[in-house]
C-alpha positions, -999 to +999 in steps of 0.1 A: +248-763+469+236-734+491+233-737+529+195-734+530+185-754+500+155-775+508+141-750+533+107-735+522+098-701+535+063-686+530+066-648+533+036-626+542+056-594+542+058-560+526+079-528+528+115-534+541+117-552+574+099-585+564+113-587+529+149-580+541+146-611+563+134-631+533+162-618+512+188-631+536+172-665+536+166-665+498+202-656+490+214-684+513+194-708+492+159-711+508+129-712+485+111-681+496+075-678+484+061-643+486+023-643+492+008-611+478-026-596+472-039-599+436-027-564+428+007-572+443+026-559+473+020-521+476+057-517+478+059-525+441+041-492+433+062-469+455+080-440+439+106-414+449+124-425+481+106-459+480+114-467+444+143-490+453+125-510+480+110-538+459+139-544+435+165-544+464+147-568+488+129-593+466+154-611+444+156-649+444+120-652+455+088-667+440+054-649+439+020-663+446-009-638+442-040-649+462-070-633+478-067-644+515-101-629+524-119-656+504-123-692+517-107-707+486-078-683+488-073-692+525-074-729+516-046-724+491-025-706+517-031-733+543-021-760+519+011-741+511+018-736+548+015-773+554+045-778+532+065-749+548+095-748+571+092-711+580+065-685+579+074-648+581+050-619+585+053-582+594+017-570+594+001-550+622-003-569+654-032-593+651-038-588+613-027-622+602-045-638+632-078-623+619-073-640+586-070-674+603-032-677+602-023-673+638+005-694+653-020-713+674-043-722+645-017-735+621-013-772+625+023-778+614+044-787+645+076-783+625+068-748+614+090-719+625+066-689+628+085-656+626+068-623+633+086-590+626+070-563+647+074-528+660+079-540+696+085-572+715+063-581+745+056-552+768+035-520+772+041-510+736+036-543+719+002-534+703+014-502+688+021-499+650+056-487+643+078-476+614+116-473+611+114-436+617+091-439+647+115-461+666+145-441+655+129-411+672+118-429+704+149-450+706+174-420+705+190-429+672+175-398+655+188-377+684+223-391+680+222-385+642+209-350+641+218-316+656+212-311+693+178-294+688+169-312+656+166-350+656+172-366+622+166-401+611+196-420+597+199-418+559+188-454+553+161-478+565+187-491+590+163-502+617+141-521+592+171-539+578+185-546+613+152-560+624+150-582+593+185-594+598+179-604+635+147-622+624+168-642+599+193-650+628+165-662+650+151-683+622+184-700+616+188-707+653+152-722+654+160-743+623+192-756+641+172-764+672+145-782+651+173-804+637+176-817+673+140-817+686+119-820+654+098-791+666+094-756+653+087-726+674+076-689+674+103-663+670+100-625+669+121-595+661+112-559+665+121-524+654+122-507+688+145-533+704+167-532+673+170-494+677+180-499+714+207-524+703+221-498+679+223-471+705+236-494+733+271-478+733+256-444+740+234-459+768+264-475+784+285-444+780+259-424+799+259-448+828+296-453+829+307-416+826+276-399+841+276-376+811+250-374+783+267-380+750+260-352+725+248-360+690+274-373+666+272-341+646+287-321+675+304-347+697+341-347+705+356-378+689+374-404+709+405-399+688+426-368+682+429-370+644+395-383+632+379-359+608+373-347+572+403-329+557+408-307+526+431-317+497+447-298+469+423-290+441+392-288+464+388-325+472+382-339+507+391-371+525+382-386+559+414-395+578+416-413+611+448-417+633+435-439+660+466-453+678+498-438+691+518-460+667+498-446+638+505-411+650+542-419+649+539-433+614+518-403+602+544-378+615+573-397+600+558-403+566+545-367+562+577-353+577+562-332+605+589-337+631+577-308+652+544-326+658+562-358+665+583-341+692+554-320+707+547-335+742+512-321+740+505-347+714+523-376+729+492-398+735+458-400+719+441-387+751+463-356+749+457-351+711+420-352+718+424-322+741+444-303+715+420-308+686+412-271+684+446-263+668+457-298+658+429-304+632+437-271+613+474-280+613+467-315+599+444-298+573+474-277+562+494-310+557+466-327+537+461-297+514+496-301+500+484-333+482+457-341+457+430-365+468+445-393+447+480-387+460+469-385+496+448-417+493+476-436+478+500-425+505+476-433+533+469-467+518+506-474+515+513-466+552+482-485+564+463-455+577+424-454+578+410-431+552+379-427+530+367-406+501+335-387+507+311-407+485+275-406+477+255-438+475+253-438+437+291-435+435+292-471+446+277-482+413+312-476+399+332-486+429+361-508+417+362-530+448+325-538+446+327-545+409+358-567+411+345-587+440+311-596+427+295-572+452+270-557+428+242-578+413+225-567+381+187-567+387+159-562+363+125-552+374+096-536+356+118-534+325+144-513+343+179-524+351+196-515+384+226-528+404+222-537+440+246-549+467+250-586+473+247-598+509+278-585+527+293-620+534+315-646+517+311-684+518+344-701+511+356-668+496+326-665+472+298-639+472+262-651+470+247-647+436+214-635+422+196-666+409+165-648+398+152-612+395+124-599+417+092-618+405+062-604+387+030-605+406+019-641+408+047-653+385+050-687+401+014-692+410+006-719+384+036-741+393+029-738+430-008-746+426+000-777+405+025-788+431-003-784+458-025-808+438-047-784+418-058-795+383-058-772+353-096-768+354-095-759+391-067-733+384-088-718+356-118-716+380-097-699+406-085-673+381-121-667+369-133-662+405-105-637+412-090-660+439-055-660+423-038-639+396-010-645+372+010-621+350-008-610+319 
């Protein structure tokens, strides 16, 4: 029994933001029905940097391929929405309204209508937006890049954040509906999600009166907080973030001179001495191989990390042992994608079904909505719906 079993979600969404919201709800047990054009979501056909979008964000969902521009297609969608608990959409502002599926026109008082947009209400609300657009205008690209060269984060982090907050809002609305019996409209947005991500830098500026430099050149808040060399050419990130950890580090690595040096007595002092302290710590780490250093740091409870690439996680022993990687098959290809980063009663959420083919569940959904076999055949012949060949 999963927490959202019995909740039906109709998803009018594409790319990352909307589908990532649906993924959270689907993994938690909701029946998420992805409404697609007859040719399927355009995301299915992306290559290169977009090749992972569809297989990552569409597991545990059903697919209904229907032409919403035709009256009979619109009728199918309206019948489906009459059975739904939640609608999600992330089209351009007003696009779904023009098709006749605005919040005001749908007559389902229990429906939670979730829009995932570029901006919440305000002067920008009618603008289209993308993850990269809001990273630039929200300051995240500035904080990620070099001082004169803004750089988007190396993931669709704002899309995923916006989708996650949409799921949070939906869960809150479902909880409220349990009390009132009424649904409501909820919205999440990319720009406001970006502002949330850079909030610490906004507050730092107001509190200190100084503009924080990009992360690529900023002075860390901790004295030892950097990437260090190891014997054999390896590298590890090491963080010593408390005075107690500094004492342990000096003792375990037998550097009594550093332990006694009053210039390094507190973290604030160590930050000021980074120009010579970091090279000295690097001399210490270079006396050990990466494996030896990692083992020692783990033994003494010190924060550390290997410098990994995303594909290294495919063989990560922790993810593999904990059920954190889900085997997914899509378009005849196998890949492994992360499960939701949560546990319920100590268990990870599983993959129940692979990302669907275009229209894979259309027949069963139409039968459930009361369509007879002859009507379904007529809909196929008229190019109102499509099923896998």
